[in-house]
C-alpha positions, 0 to 999 in steps of 0.5 A: 929405110934410109935418111938423107941429111943435106946441109944446103946452100953450098954452091955445086961446081965440077964434074959428075957422071950419069950411069947406065939407064935404069929404065933400059937395063931392066927389060934387057935383063928380062930379055937375056933369058931368050938367049941360051948362052952367056950375055954380058951387060955393060954400063949396068947401074948398081941400083936396088931394082937391078939387084932385085931383077938379078935375083929373079934371074937366079930364081929362074935358074940363071947363073948371075954375076955383077962385077962393077958395072958389068952383069954377066948372065948365063941363061943356058938352063931356065928351070922355072917359068913362074915369077914369085909374088915376093919377087914381083912385088918389089919391082915394077919391071918384073912384068916384062918377064911375062913376054920374055918367059913366053918366048923362052918357055912358051908359058909364064906366070907372074904376080902383079908387079910392085913399084912406086905409087905414082897413079894408075898403071893398068896391066890390061894393056899388056894382056890385050897386046899378048892376046892380039898375038894369039897368046892365051892369057888369064888374069886372076886377082893375084897373078897373070898366066899366059901360054903360047901354043904356036911359035910360028904366028905373029899378028898385029897388036894395037896399043890404045896408049903408047905404054912403054911397059906394054911395048916392051912386053910385046917386043919380048913376046914377038921375039919368040915367034918366027912369024911377023908381028906388027906393033901399032901405037908403040912407045918411042922412048930411047929405052925401047930402042935399047931393048930392040938393039939387044934383041937384034944383037941376039938375032931378032929382025926388028924395024921401026924401034923408036917410032909408033910402028914396030915390025918384029920377026923373031926366032923360036930359039936363040943360042949365042955364046958371049953376047955383049951389050952396053946400056945407054946413059940414064936420061932421068939421072942426067936430068936430076943432076942438071936440075940440081945444078940449075937450082944450086950450081954453077959450072957443073959438067955432066959426063956420060950422058945423051943430050939428045934424049933430054932436049925438052928438059934443057929447053925448059931450063933455058926458058927459065934463064939457065945457060946450058952447053951440050956436046953430043959428040963428047956426051956431055952437058954443062950448066954454065949459069943457073939460079946462083947467078940470079933468080930463075923465071917461070917457064909458064907451062910444063906438060909431061907427056910421052917421048919426045915430050917432057918426060913424066919422070922429070916432072917432079924434079923441076918442082923445086926450081919452079917453087923458087922461080919468079912468077906463076907456073902450071904443071900437068902430067898426061902420063900420070895425072896424079903424080904430085906426091911430093907437093905436100912435102915441098910445102913444108919447105915453103913451096906454094902449090895448088893442086886441081884435077887439071894439074899443079899451079906453082906460085914462086917465092924467092927461096925454099927453107930447110925441113924434114920431109918424106919420100914416097916414091923414087923421083919425088925423093930426088926432087926433095934432095934437089930442094934440100941442096938449094935451101940453106940449113939442114934438110932430111929426106926419109924414104927407101925409094931413092936407091931404086934408081940412083947408084952412089947418089951421095958420093956423086953429089959430094964430088961437085960440092954437096954436103949430103950423107945417108944413114939408116933411119932406124939408127937415128935418135 
């Protein structure tokens, strides 16, 4: 476990870069086992979830190397079709190995996945999707087992909710069938498009990725040597730096991002009084004016929902800004309605929150104060770091989740003027 020590109140200014997308690279790393050859994934973030996933690949029989931002995986020899409980419980995205192993070996077994506690995250939508494809699925108290008996059949899959994970699992399973599979009610996030692009790179035929209806015609076997794929920028990391700049910065430029992927975040910040410039051709976003030029205004209502709406992963990130904005705001999350774990911790910093079954009401105050807080999930931890950057004095954020989604976070923030460091929690007195 780590503790982040922040001396807040410094003005953030300068250039910072976003890395490759965590939520895109993890299912792609599952997908590489479909290819009976070598795949190189570029712009791969060096984060703990990626390292956990690479260890799962090693346990299946892959040769794996991570050098800089390139992961090289040789999946020529897959010798196991089971994901062990000790590996699955460390990472939510381990569930996507279910579809990938079905396509590679025809059978799969995985313990239930871990990840952050941000509300109900049902697995039955994954199981039902695979059953719609004619795959035998047995769920027990401890694991999910699945077996495919016919690699020529496709089918029609109807998702009751546009679940990103279930869409990914269905895509992966469909890629191992030479039949045609239709996915209705699919998620349309950019990460789905990335996964489809990788699968098309190795030989799948996919139409409609990024829409609610995806058509897949796969293959029974993929044999490609030297496949290269570059992961898209992380839109939530980008949003994190943009929020930090809005809360405590002026003239912060974010490189290596996709402005089109976070337009709802940009729109809300502009409603609050920020001045933001985007350049899609140059892959940059510049925060020209933020809270350092005057108190931000409440945007009124912020509702997190499926893409292309305001993203649920950016919902906690805006709470520190709303807590210090002029007026009253209301925040609802239609993906994870209970995702307000950082509210109690931010209250220690002076935030005024009222939680109901409908969402979170925020009564803004002029500024937050420093405090010792605890991170109980990845994005909540990032939100508290944003709060600490804007509050004068020393704030400490304790928790082991932030490294799941941010590589070199402290180093990057120090590059734009933040005074922040991380230390092992057990070494502190």
